[in-house]
N, CA, C and O atoms as a Maestro MAE file, in Angstrom:
{
 s_m_m2io_version
 :::
 2.0.0
}

f_m_ct {
 s_m_title
 :::
 protein
 m_atom[308] {
  # First column is atom index #
  i_m_mmod_type
  r_m_x_coord
  r_m_y_coord
  r_m_z_coord
  i_m_residue_number
  s_m_chain_name
  s_m_pdb_residue_name
  s_m_pdb_atom_name
  i_m_atomic_number
  :::
  1 25 0.853 -1.176 0.000 1 A "MET " " N  " 7
  2 3 0.000 0.000 0.000 1 A "MET " " CA " 6
  3 2 0.895 1.234 0.000 1 A "MET " " C  " 6
  4 15 1.948 1.263 0.637 1 A "MET " " O  " 8
  5 25 0.456 2.232 -0.717 2 A "GLU " " N  " 7
  6 3 1.242 3.452 -0.814 2 A "GLU " " CA " 6
  7 2 1.254 4.199 0.513 2 A "GLU " " C  " 6
  8 15 0.285 4.138 1.269 2 A "GLU " " O  " 8
  9 25 2.350 4.905 0.801 3 A "PRO " " N  " 7
  10 3 2.453 5.615 2.085 3 A "PRO " " CA " 6
  11 2 1.391 6.689 2.289 3 A "PRO " " C  " 6
  12 15 0.947 6.903 3.417 3 A "PRO " " O  " 8
  13 25 0.976 7.366 1.227 4 A "SER " " N  " 7
  14 3 -0.028 8.416 1.397 4 A "SER " " CA " 6
  15 2 -1.390 7.822 1.751 4 A "SER " " C  " 6
  16 15 -2.115 8.379 2.576 4 A "SER " " O  " 8
  17 25 -1.739 6.701 1.134 5 A "ILE " " N  " 7
  18 3 -3.008 6.034 1.452 5 A "ILE " " CA " 6
  19 2 -2.955 5.466 2.862 5 A "ILE " " C  " 6
  20 15 -3.945 5.515 3.592 5 A "ILE " " O  " 8
  21 25 -1.824 4.938 3.241 6 A "ARG " " N  " 7
  22 3 -1.652 4.407 4.596 6 A "ARG " " CA " 6
  23 2 -1.810 5.516 5.640 6 A "ARG " " C  " 6
  24 15 -2.440 5.311 6.677 6 A "ARG " " O  " 8
  25 25 -1.239 6.680 5.365 7 A "GLU " " N  " 7
  26 3 -1.373 7.823 6.276 7 A "GLU " " CA " 6
  27 2 -2.821 8.283 6.379 7 A "GLU " " C  " 6
  28 15 -3.292 8.618 7.466 7 A "GLU " " O  " 8
  29 25 -3.529 8.300 5.252 8 A "PHE " " N  " 7
  30 3 -4.929 8.692 5.260 8 A "PHE " " CA " 6
  31 2 -5.762 7.726 6.105 8 A "PHE " " C  " 6
  32 15 -6.569 8.164 6.925 8 A "PHE " " O  " 8
  33 25 -5.575 6.425 5.915 9 A "PHE " " N  " 7
  34 3 -6.323 5.439 6.689 9 A "PHE " " CA " 6
  35 2 -5.942 5.468 8.168 9 A "PHE " " C  " 6
  36 15 -6.782 5.223 9.034 9 A "PHE " " O  " 8
  37 25 -4.687 5.766 8.451 10 A "LYS " " N  " 7
  38 3 -4.257 5.886 9.844 10 A "LYS " " CA " 6
  39 2 -4.973 7.047 10.528 10 A "LYS " " C  " 6
  40 15 -5.428 6.915 11.664 10 A "LYS " " O  " 8
  41 25 -5.073 8.170 9.846 11 A "ARG " " N  " 7
  42 3 -5.801 9.322 10.396 11 A "ARG " " CA " 6
  43 2 -7.287 9.003 10.559 11 A "ARG " " C  " 6
  44 15 -7.904 9.384 11.554 11 A "ARG " " O  " 8
  45 25 -7.847 8.314 9.592 12 A "LEU " " N  " 7
  46 3 -9.258 7.964 9.643 12 A "LEU " " CA " 6
  47 2 -9.556 7.020 10.807 12 A "LEU " " C  " 6
  48 15 -10.526 7.224 11.536 12 A "LEU " " O  " 8
  49 25 -8.744 6.008 10.982 13 A "VAL " " N  " 7
  50 3 -8.943 5.053 12.077 13 A "VAL " " CA " 6
  51 2 -8.729 5.739 13.424 13 A "VAL " " C  " 6
  52 15 -9.461 5.467 14.375 13 A "VAL " " O  " 8
  53 25 -7.755 6.606 13.516 14 A "THR " " N  " 7
  54 3 -7.525 7.348 14.756 14 A "THR " " CA " 6
  55 2 -8.720 8.227 15.088 14 A "THR " " C  " 6
  56 15 -9.140 8.293 16.243 14 A "THR " " O  " 8
  57 25 -9.265 8.896 14.096 15 A "THR " " N  " 7
  58 3 -10.423 9.761 14.302 15 A "THR " " CA " 6
  59 2 -11.625 8.977 14.801 15 A "THR " " C  " 6
  60 15 -12.263 9.364 15.781 15 A "THR " " O  " 8
  61 25 -11.929 7.890 14.136 16 A "ILE " " N  " 7
  62 3 -13.102 7.096 14.510 16 A "ILE " " CA " 6
  63 2 -12.916 6.443 15.878 16 A "ILE " " C  " 6
  64 15 -13.837 6.458 16.694 16 A "ILE " " O  " 8
  65 25 -11.747 5.874 16.141 17 A "SER " " N  " 7
  66 3 -11.550 5.179 17.418 17 A "SER " " CA " 6
  67 2 -11.519 6.144 18.600 17 A "SER " " C  " 6
  68 15 -12.003 5.797 19.678 17 A "SER " " O  " 8
  69 25 -10.970 7.331 18.432 18 A "LEU " " N  " 7
  70 3 -10.999 8.296 19.527 18 A "LEU " " CA " 6
  71 2 -12.412 8.794 19.800 18 A "LEU " " C  " 6
  72 15 -12.779 9.023 20.952 18 A "LEU " " O  " 8
  73 25 -13.203 8.961 18.751 19 A "LEU " " N  " 7
  74 3 -14.591 9.364 18.944 19 A "LEU " " CA " 6
  75 2 -15.386 8.290 19.682 19 A "LEU " " C  " 6
  76 15 -16.159 8.606 20.586 19 A "LEU " " O  " 8
  77 25 -15.205 7.040 19.309 20 A "VAL " " N  " 7
  78 3 -15.908 5.941 19.978 20 A "VAL " " CA " 6
  79 2 -15.454 5.824 21.430 20 A "VAL " " C  " 6
  80 15 -16.278 5.594 22.315 20 A "VAL " " O  " 8
  81 25 -14.172 5.977 21.683 21 A "LEU " " N  " 7
  82 3 -13.663 5.934 23.054 21 A "LEU " " CA " 6
  83 2 -14.228 7.081 23.881 21 A "LEU " " C  " 6
  84 15 -14.664 6.874 25.013 21 A "LEU " " O  " 8
  85 25 -14.222 8.294 23.321 22 A "TRP " " N  " 7
  86 3 -14.761 9.458 24.031 22 A "TRP " " CA " 6
  87 2 -16.233 9.272 24.363 22 A "TRP " " C  " 6
  88 15 -16.667 9.545 25.482 22 A "TRP " " O  " 8
  89 25 -16.995 8.805 23.384 23 A "MET " " N  " 7
  90 3 -18.418 8.584 23.618 23 A "MET " " CA " 6
  91 2 -18.650 7.493 24.654 23 A "MET " " C  " 6
  92 15 -19.514 7.639 25.520 23 A "MET " " O  " 8
  93 25 -17.904 6.417 24.580 24 A "SER " " N  " 7
  94 3 -18.085 5.303 25.523 24 A "SER " " CA " 6
  95 2 -17.788 5.724 26.951 24 A "SER " " C  " 6
  96 15 -18.540 5.392 27.867 24 A "SER " " O  " 8
  97 25 -16.713 6.441 27.144 25 A "VAL " " N  " 7
  98 3 -16.337 6.881 28.487 25 A "VAL " " CA " 6
  99 2 -17.387 7.831 29.051 25 A "VAL " " C  " 6
  100 15 -17.817 7.671 30.193 25 A "VAL " " O  " 8
  101 25 -17.796 8.802 28.272 26 A "ASN " " N  " 7
  102 3 -18.751 9.792 28.771 26 A "ASN " " CA " 6
  103 2 -20.141 9.199 28.983 26 A "ASN " " C  " 6
  104 15 -20.822 9.556 29.945 26 A "ASN " " O  " 8
  105 25 -20.564 8.315 28.113 27 A "ILE " " N  " 7
  106 3 -21.868 7.676 28.298 27 A "ILE " " CA " 6
  107 2 -21.837 6.755 29.504 27 A "ILE " " C  " 6
  108 15 -22.782 6.732 30.293 27 A "ILE " " O  " 8
  109 25 -20.759 5.995 29.655 28 A "ALA " " N  " 7
  110 3 -20.670 5.073 30.781 28 A "ALA " " CA " 6
  111 2 -20.657 5.820 32.114 28 A "ALA " " C  " 6
  112 15 -21.356 5.432 33.050 28 A "ALA " " O  " 8
  113 25 -19.879 6.869 32.198 29 A "ILE " " N  " 7
  114 3 -19.817 7.643 33.450 29 A "ILE " " CA " 6
  115 2 -21.126 8.375 33.698 29 A "ILE " " C  " 6
  116 15 -21.614 8.406 34.827 29 A "ILE " " O  " 8
  117 25 -21.688 8.955 32.672 30 A "GLY " " N  " 7
  118 3 -22.919 9.718 32.833 30 A "GLY " " CA " 6
  119 2 -24.111 8.869 33.224 30 A "GLY " " C  " 6
  120 15 -24.900 9.262 34.083 30 A "GLY " " O  " 8
  121 25 -24.249 7.713 32.605 31 A "ILE " " N  " 7
  122 3 -25.405 6.865 32.890 31 A "ILE " " CA " 6
  123 2 -25.179 5.997 34.122 31 A "ILE " " C  " 6
  124 15 -26.071 5.873 34.962 31 A "ILE " " O  " 8
  125 25 -24.012 5.402 34.238 32 A "ARG " " N  " 7
  126 3 -23.756 4.483 35.346 32 A "ARG " " CA " 6
  127 2 -23.821 5.178 36.705 32 A "ARG " " C  " 6
  128 15 -24.399 4.646 37.653 32 A "ARG " " O  " 8
  129 25 -23.236 6.351 36.794 33 A "TYR " " N  " 7
  130 3 -23.201 7.060 38.072 33 A "TYR " " CA " 6
  131 2 -24.265 8.157 38.173 33 A "TYR " " C  " 6
  132 15 -24.253 8.947 39.117 33 A "TYR " " O  " 8
  133 25 -25.179 8.205 37.209 34 A "ASN " " N  " 7
  134 3 -26.293 9.165 37.179 34 A "ASN " " CA " 6
  135 2 -25.840 10.619 37.195 34 A "ASN " " C  " 6
  136 15 -26.538 11.481 37.729 34 A "ASN " " O  " 8
  137 25 -24.681 10.894 36.614 35 A "TYR " " N  " 7
  138 3 -24.228 12.281 36.533 35 A "TYR " " CA " 6
  139 2 -24.918 13.028 35.399 35 A "TYR " " C  " 6
  140 15 -24.982 14.257 35.427 35 A "TYR " " O  " 8
  141 25 -25.427 12.326 34.418 36 A "ALA " " N  " 7
  142 3 -26.052 12.970 33.264 36 A "ALA " " CA " 6
  143 2 -27.498 13.365 33.530 36 A "ALA " " C  " 6
  144 15 -28.083 14.126 32.759 36 A "ALA " " O  " 8
  145 25 -28.079 12.860 34.605 37 A "PHE " " N  " 7
  146 3 -29.499 13.093 34.870 37 A "PHE " " CA " 6
  147 2 -29.681 14.019 36.060 37 A "PHE " " C  " 6
  148 15 -28.954 13.939 37.050 37 A "PHE " " O  " 8
  149 25 -30.664 14.898 35.944 38 A "PHE " " N  " 7
  150 3 -31.029 15.780 37.049 38 A "PHE " " CA " 6
  151 2 -32.242 15.169 37.749 38 A "PHE " " C  " 6
  152 15 -33.299 15.011 37.138 38 A "PHE " " O  " 8
  153 25 -32.093 14.829 39.018 39 A "GLU " " N  " 7
  154 3 -33.219 14.190 39.712 39 A "GLU " " CA " 6
  155 2 -34.141 15.248 40.320 39 A "GLU " " C  " 6
  156 15 -35.135 15.607 39.689 39 A "GLU " " O  " 8
  157 25 -33.857 15.750 41.494 40 A "ASP " " N  " 7
  158 3 -34.685 16.793 42.100 40 A "ASP " " CA " 6
  159 2 -34.146 18.183 41.787 40 A "ASP " " C  " 6
  160 15 -34.900 19.111 41.495 40 A "ASP " " O  " 8
  161 25 -32.851 18.298 41.853 41 A "LYS " " N  " 7
  162 3 -32.204 19.578 41.579 41 A "LYS " " CA " 6
  163 2 -30.833 19.311 40.985 41 A "LYS " " C  " 6
  164 15 -30.397 18.164 40.890 41 A "LYS " " O  " 8
  165 25 -30.169 20.363 40.593 42 A "ILE " " N  " 7
  166 3 -28.833 20.226 40.011 42 A "ILE " " CA " 6
  167 2 -27.825 20.072 41.146 42 A "ILE " " C  " 6
  168 15 -27.763 20.899 42.055 42 A "ILE " " O  " 8
  169 25 -27.038 19.001 41.079 43 A "HIS " " N  " 7
  170 3 -25.990 18.753 42.071 43 A "HIS " " CA " 6
  171 2 -24.650 19.182 41.490 43 A "HIS " " C  " 6
  172 15 -24.522 19.401 40.286 43 A "HIS " " O  " 8
  173 25 -23.664 19.297 42.354 44 A "TRP " " N  " 7
  174 3 -22.334 19.695 41.895 44 A "TRP " " CA " 6
  175 2 -21.744 18.632 40.978 44 A "TRP " " C  " 6
  176 15 -20.972 18.958 40.076 44 A "TRP " " O  " 8
  177 25 -22.094 17.371 41.192 45 A "SER " " N  " 7
  178 3 -21.568 16.301 40.346 45 A "SER " " CA " 6
  179 2 -22.093 16.416 38.912 45 A "SER " " C  " 6
  180 15 -21.379 16.093 37.963 45 A "SER " " O  " 8
  181 25 -23.337 16.875 38.753 46 A "ASN " " N  " 7
  182 3 -23.871 17.105 37.409 46 A "ASN " " CA " 6
  183 2 -23.101 18.213 36.703 46 A "ASN " " C  " 6
  184 15 -22.792 18.099 35.517 46 A "ASN " " O  " 8
  185 25 -22.798 19.260 37.413 47 A "ILE " " N  " 7
  186 3 -22.058 20.384 36.830 47 A "ILE " " CA " 6
  187 2 -20.657 19.959 36.428 47 A "ILE " " C  " 6
  188 15 -20.186 20.310 35.347 47 A "ILE " " O  " 8
  189 25 -19.988 19.202 37.295 48 A "VAL " " N  " 7
  190 3 -18.639 18.722 36.985 48 A "VAL " " CA " 6
  191 2 -18.671 17.810 35.762 48 A "VAL " " C  " 6
  192 15 -17.805 17.896 34.892 48 A "VAL " " O  " 8
  193 25 -19.666 16.944 35.703 49 A "PHE " " N  " 7
  194 3 -19.776 16.037 34.554 49 A "PHE " " CA " 6
  195 2 -19.956 16.810 33.252 49 A "PHE " " C  " 6
  196 15 -19.276 16.521 32.268 49 A "PHE " " O  " 8
  197 25 -20.848 17.775 33.231 50 A "TYR " " N  " 7
  198 3 -21.099 18.523 32.000 50 A "TYR " " CA " 6
  199 2 -19.939 19.453 31.632 50 A "TYR " " C  " 6
  200 15 -19.688 19.683 30.449 50 A "TYR " " O  " 8
  201 25 -19.244 19.977 32.609 51 A "VAL " " N  " 7
  202 3 -18.036 20.764 32.316 51 A "VAL " " CA " 6
  203 2 -16.980 19.854 31.703 51 A "VAL " " C  " 6
  204 15 -16.340 20.212 30.714 51 A "VAL " " O  " 8
  205 25 -16.799 18.666 32.299 52 A "TRP " " N  " 7
  206 3 -15.849 17.690 31.747 52 A "TRP " " CA " 6
  207 2 -16.244 17.305 30.319 52 A "TRP " " C  " 6
  208 15 -15.385 17.191 29.446 52 A "TRP " " O  " 8
  209 25 -17.534 17.105 30.085 53 A "LEU " " N  " 7
  210 3 -18.019 16.733 28.768 53 A "LEU " " CA " 6
  211 2 -17.667 17.793 27.732 53 A "LEU " " C  " 6
  212 15 -17.186 17.468 26.646 53 A "LEU " " O  " 8
  213 25 -17.903 19.053 28.061 54 A "LEU " " N  " 7
  214 3 -17.606 20.133 27.118 54 A "LEU " " CA " 6
  215 2 -16.110 20.337 26.908 54 A "LEU " " C  " 6
  216 15 -15.658 20.527 25.779 54 A "LEU " " O  " 8
  217 25 -15.341 20.298 28.001 55 A "VAL " " N  " 7
  218 3 -13.890 20.487 27.881 55 A "VAL " " CA " 6
  219 2 -13.267 19.360 27.067 55 A "VAL " " C  " 6
  220 15 -12.425 19.606 26.204 55 A "VAL " " O  " 8
  221 25 -13.678 18.125 27.339 56 A "SER " " N  " 7
  222 3 -13.115 17.006 26.590 56 A "SER " " CA " 6
  223 2 -13.570 17.019 25.136 56 A "SER " " C  " 6
  224 15 -12.821 16.594 24.256 56 A "SER " " O  " 8
  225 25 -14.778 17.498 24.866 57 A "LEU " " N  " 7
  226 3 -15.235 17.622 23.481 57 A "LEU " " CA " 6
  227 2 -14.403 18.651 22.725 57 A "LEU " " C  " 6
  228 15 -13.992 18.399 21.593 57 A "LEU " " O  " 8
  229 25 -14.152 19.801 23.332 58 A "PHE " " N  " 7
  230 3 -13.321 20.807 22.677 58 A "PHE " " CA " 6
  231 2 -11.886 20.304 22.485 58 A "PHE " " C  " 6
  232 15 -11.260 20.609 21.470 58 A "PHE " " O  " 8
  233 25 -11.365 19.545 23.438 59 A "ALA " " N  " 7
  234 3 -10.021 18.971 23.284 59 A "ALA " " CA " 6
  235 2 -9.997 17.953 22.145 59 A "ALA " " C  " 6
  236 15 -9.032 17.899 21.382 59 A "ALA " " O  " 8
  237 25 -11.039 17.159 22.029 60 A "LEU " " N  " 7
  238 3 -11.119 16.182 20.949 60 A "LEU " " CA " 6
  239 2 -11.196 16.874 19.592 60 A "LEU " " C  " 6
  240 15 -10.525 16.460 18.647 60 A "LEU " " O  " 8
  241 25 -11.997 17.909 19.491 61 A "ILE " " N  " 7
  242 3 -12.104 18.661 18.234 61 A "ILE " " CA " 6
  243 2 -10.772 19.333 17.899 61 A "ILE " " C  " 6
  244 15 -10.354 19.336 16.741 61 A "ILE " " O  " 8
  245 25 -10.116 19.894 18.889 62 A "TRP " " N  " 7
  246 3 -8.802 20.519 18.660 62 A "TRP " " CA " 6
  247 2 -7.795 19.482 18.158 62 A "TRP " " C  " 6
  248 15 -6.998 19.768 17.265 62 A "TRP " " O  " 8
  249 25 -7.833 18.287 18.732 63 A "PHE " " N  " 7
  250 3 -6.935 17.222 18.290 63 A "PHE " " CA " 6
  251 2 -7.238 16.801 16.858 63 A "PHE " " C  " 6
  252 15 -6.325 16.551 16.071 63 A "PHE " " O  " 8
  253 25 -8.530 16.724 16.521 64 A "TYR " " N  " 7
  254 3 -8.910 16.390 15.151 64 A "TYR " " CA " 6
  255 2 -8.423 17.435 14.160 64 A "TYR " " C  " 6
  256 15 -7.921 17.099 13.087 64 A "TYR " " O  " 8
  257 25 -8.571 18.684 14.515 65 A "VAL " " N  " 7
  258 3 -8.111 19.749 13.621 65 A "VAL " " CA " 6
  259 2 -6.601 19.671 13.433 65 A "VAL " " C  " 6
  260 15 -6.105 19.857 12.321 65 A "VAL " " O  " 8
  261 25 -5.870 19.398 14.505 66 A "SER " " N  " 7
  262 3 -4.408 19.309 14.379 66 A "SER " " CA " 6
  263 2 -3.981 18.097 13.560 66 A "SER " " C  " 6
  264 15 -2.961 18.148 12.873 66 A "SER " " O  " 8
  265 25 -4.746 17.008 13.621 67 A "ILE " " N  " 7
  266 3 -4.416 15.824 12.813 67 A "ILE " " CA " 6
  267 2 -4.684 16.091 11.334 67 A "ILE " " C  " 6
  268 15 -3.826 15.839 10.488 67 A "ILE " " O  " 8
  269 25 -5.860 16.595 11.029 68 A "TRP " " N  " 7
  270 3 -6.275 16.735 9.633 68 A "TRP " " CA " 6
  271 2 -5.757 18.004 8.967 68 A "TRP " " C  " 6
  272 15 -5.921 18.172 7.759 68 A "TRP " " O  " 8
  273 25 -5.138 18.895 9.729 69 A "LYS " " N  " 7
  274 3 -4.609 20.143 9.159 69 A "LYS " " CA " 6
  275 2 -3.354 19.893 8.330 69 A "LYS " " C  " 6
  276 15 -3.120 20.551 7.316 69 A "LYS " " O  " 8
  277 25 -2.558 18.938 8.777 70 A "LYS " " N  " 7
  278 3 -1.320 18.637 8.059 70 A "LYS " " CA " 6
  279 2 -1.640 17.971 6.723 70 A "LYS " " C  " 6
  280 15 -2.448 17.044 6.666 70 A "LYS " " O  " 8
  281 25 -1.011 18.438 5.660 71 A "PRO " " N  " 7
  282 3 -1.293 17.812 4.346 71 A "PRO " " CA " 6
  283 2 -0.665 16.418 4.245 71 A "PRO " " C  " 6
  284 15 0.368 16.129 4.850 71 A "PRO " " O  " 8
  285 25 -1.312 15.588 3.476 72 A "ILE " " N  " 7
  286 3 -0.776 14.256 3.181 72 A "ILE " " CA " 6
  287 2 -0.030 14.360 1.866 72 A "ILE " " C  " 6
  288 15 -0.603 14.751 0.849 72 A "ILE " " O  " 8
  289 25 1.231 14.015 1.885 73 A "GLU " " N  " 7
  290 3 2.060 14.179 0.678 73 A "GLU " " CA " 6
  291 2 1.671 13.162 -0.386 73 A "GLU " " C  " 6
  292 15 1.439 11.991 -0.088 73 A "GLU " " O  " 8
  293 25 1.603 13.617 -1.605 74 A "HIS " " N  " 7
  294 3 1.362 12.789 -2.786 74 A "HIS " " CA " 6
  295 2 0.033 12.057 -2.750 74 A "HIS " " C  " 6
  296 15 -0.083 10.978 -3.330 74 A "HIS " " O  " 8
  297 25 -0.969 12.610 -2.089 75 A "LEU " " N  " 7
  298 3 -2.270 11.947 -2.027 75 A "LEU " " CA " 6
  299 2 -3.015 12.082 -3.342 75 A "LEU " " C  " 6
  300 15 -3.734 11.160 -3.726 75 A "LEU " " O  " 8
  301 25 -2.873 13.184 -4.037 76 A "ASN " " N  " 7
  302 3 -3.610 13.422 -5.273 76 A "ASN " " CA " 6
  303 2 -2.850 13.001 -6.516 76 A "ASN " " C  " 6
  304 15 -3.309 13.264 -7.628 76 A "ASN " " O  " 8
  305 25 -1.721 12.367 -6.367 77 A "ASP " " N  " 7
  306 3 -0.920 11.957 -7.538 77 A "ASP " " CA " 6
  307 2 -1.461 10.691 -8.166 77 A "ASP " " C  " 6
  308 15 -0.910 10.208 -9.155 77 A "ASP " " O  " 8
  :::
 }
 m_bond[307] {
  # First column is bond index #
  i_m_from
  i_m_to
  i_m_order
  :::
  1 1 2 1
  2 2 3 1
  3 3 4 2
  4 3 5 1
  5 5 6 1
  6 6 7 1
  7 7 8 2
  8 7 9 1
  9 9 10 1
  10 10 11 1
  11 11 12 2
  12 11 13 1
  13 13 14 1
  14 14 15 1
  15 15 16 2
  16 15 17 1
  17 17 18 1
  18 18 19 1
  19 19 20 2
  20 19 21 1
  21 21 22 1
  22 22 23 1
  23 23 24 2
  24 23 25 1
  25 25 26 1
  26 26 27 1
  27 27 28 2
  28 27 29 1
  29 29 30 1
  30 30 31 1
  31 31 32 2
  32 31 33 1
  33 33 34 1
  34 34 35 1
  35 35 36 2
  36 35 37 1
  37 37 38 1
  38 38 39 1
  39 39 40 2
  40 39 41 1
  41 41 42 1
  42 42 43 1
  43 43 44 2
  44 43 45 1
  45 45 46 1
  46 46 47 1
  47 47 48 2
  48 47 49 1
  49 49 50 1
  50 50 51 1
  51 51 52 2
  52 51 53 1
  53 53 54 1
  54 54 55 1
  55 55 56 2
  56 55 57 1
  57 57 58 1
  58 58 59 1
  59 59 60 2
  60 59 61 1
  61 61 62 1
  62 62 63 1
  63 63 64 2
  64 63 65 1
  65 65 66 1
  66 66 67 1
  67 67 68 2
  68 67 69 1
  69 69 70 1
  70 70 71 1
  71 71 72 2
  72 71 73 1
  73 73 74 1
  74 74 75 1
  75 75 76 2
  76 75 77 1
  77 77 78 1
  78 78 79 1
  79 79 80 2
  80 79 81 1
  81 81 82 1
  82 82 83 1
  83 83 84 2
  84 83 85 1
  85 85 86 1
  86 86 87 1
  87 87 88 2
  88 87 89 1
  89 89 90 1
  90 90 91 1
  91 91 92 2
  92 91 93 1
  93 93 94 1
  94 94 95 1
  95 95 96 2
  96 95 97 1
  97 97 98 1
  98 98 99 1
  99 99 100 2
  100 99 101 1
  101 101 102 1
  102 102 103 1
  103 103 104 2
  104 103 105 1
  105 105 106 1
  106 106 107 1
  107 107 108 2
  108 107 109 1
  109 109 110 1
  110 110 111 1
  111 111 112 2
  112 111 113 1
  113 113 114 1
  114 114 115 1
  115 115 116 2
  116 115 117 1
  117 117 118 1
  118 118 119 1
  119 119 120 2
  120 119 121 1
  121 121 122 1
  122 122 123 1
  123 123 124 2
  124 123 125 1
  125 125 126 1
  126 126 127 1
  127 127 128 2
  128 127 129 1
  129 129 130 1
  130 130 131 1
  131 131 132 2
  132 131 133 1
  133 133 134 1
  134 134 135 1
  135 135 136 2
  136 135 137 1
  137 137 138 1
  138 138 139 1
  139 139 140 2
  140 139 141 1
  141 141 142 1
  142 142 143 1
  143 143 144 2
  144 143 145 1
  145 145 146 1
  146 146 147 1
  147 147 148 2
  148 147 149 1
  149 149 150 1
  150 150 151 1
  151 151 152 2
  152 151 153 1
  153 153 154 1
  154 154 155 1
  155 155 156 2
  156 155 157 1
  157 157 158 1
  158 158 159 1
  159 159 160 2
  160 159 161 1
  161 161 162 1
  162 162 163 1
  163 163 164 2
  164 163 165 1
  165 165 166 1
  166 166 167 1
  167 167 168 2
  168 167 169 1
  169 169 170 1
  170 170 171 1
  171 171 172 2
  172 171 173 1
  173 173 174 1
  174 174 175 1
  175 175 176 2
  176 175 177 1
  177 177 178 1
  178 178 179 1
  179 179 180 2
  180 179 181 1
  181 181 182 1
  182 182 183 1
  183 183 184 2
  184 183 185 1
  185 185 186 1
  186 186 187 1
  187 187 188 2
  188 187 189 1
  189 189 190 1
  190 190 191 1
  191 191 192 2
  192 191 193 1
  193 193 194 1
  194 194 195 1
  195 195 196 2
  196 195 197 1
  197 197 198 1
  198 198 199 1
  199 199 200 2
  200 199 201 1
  201 201 202 1
  202 202 203 1
  203 203 204 2
  204 203 205 1
  205 205 206 1
  206 206 207 1
  207 207 208 2
  208 207 209 1
  209 209 210 1
  210 210 211 1
  211 211 212 2
  212 211 213 1
  213 213 214 1
  214 214 215 1
  215 215 216 2
  216 215 217 1
  217 217 218 1
  218 218 219 1
  219 219 220 2
  220 219 221 1
  221 221 222 1
  222 222 223 1
  223 223 224 2
  224 223 225 1
  225 225 226 1
  226 226 227 1
  227 227 228 2
  228 227 229 1
  229 229 230 1
  230 230 231 1
  231 231 232 2
  232 231 233 1
  233 233 234 1
  234 234 235 1
  235 235 236 2
  236 235 237 1
  237 237 238 1
  238 238 239 1
  239 239 240 2
  240 239 241 1
  241 241 242 1
  242 242 243 1
  243 243 244 2
  244 243 245 1
  245 245 246 1
  246 246 247 1
  247 247 248 2
  248 247 249 1
  249 249 250 1
  250 250 251 1
  251 251 252 2
  252 251 253 1
  253 253 254 1
  254 254 255 1
  255 255 256 2
  256 255 257 1
  257 257 258 1
  258 258 259 1
  259 259 260 2
  260 259 261 1
  261 261 262 1
  262 262 263 1
  263 263 264 2
  264 263 265 1
  265 265 266 1
  266 266 267 1
  267 267 268 2
  268 267 269 1
  269 269 270 1
  270 270 271 1
  271 271 272 2
  272 271 273 1
  273 273 274 1
  274 274 275 1
  275 275 276 2
  276 275 277 1
  277 277 278 1
  278 278 279 1
  279 279 280 2
  280 279 281 1
  281 281 282 1
  282 282 283 1
  283 283 284 2
  284 283 285 1
  285 285 286 1
  286 286 287 1
  287 287 288 2
  288 287 289 1
  289 289 290 1
  290 290 291 1
  291 291 292 2
  292 291 293 1
  293 293 294 1
  294 294 295 1
  295 295 296 2
  296 295 297 1
  297 297 298 1
  298 298 299 1
  299 299 300 2
  300 299 301 1
  301 301 302 1
  302 302 303 1
  303 303 304 2
  304 303 305 1
  305 305 306 1
  306 306 307 1
  307 307 308 2
  :::
 }
}
């Protein structure tokens, strides 16, 4: 396989697997420990969970942009 195609697939697999990992961790923590749900009122644990969710989402998007920003050499040849 050509190096440019290999690099493209490596970026693609990294993108998909990090997204699945991020979703799995956040869904598991949110549902298992009931941090994603508001029962009677908002608790500090709900706030921490949602802050973590947003911060980790922005970090994931920043990582994706840094991965896909670099050009792949000889991809269009």
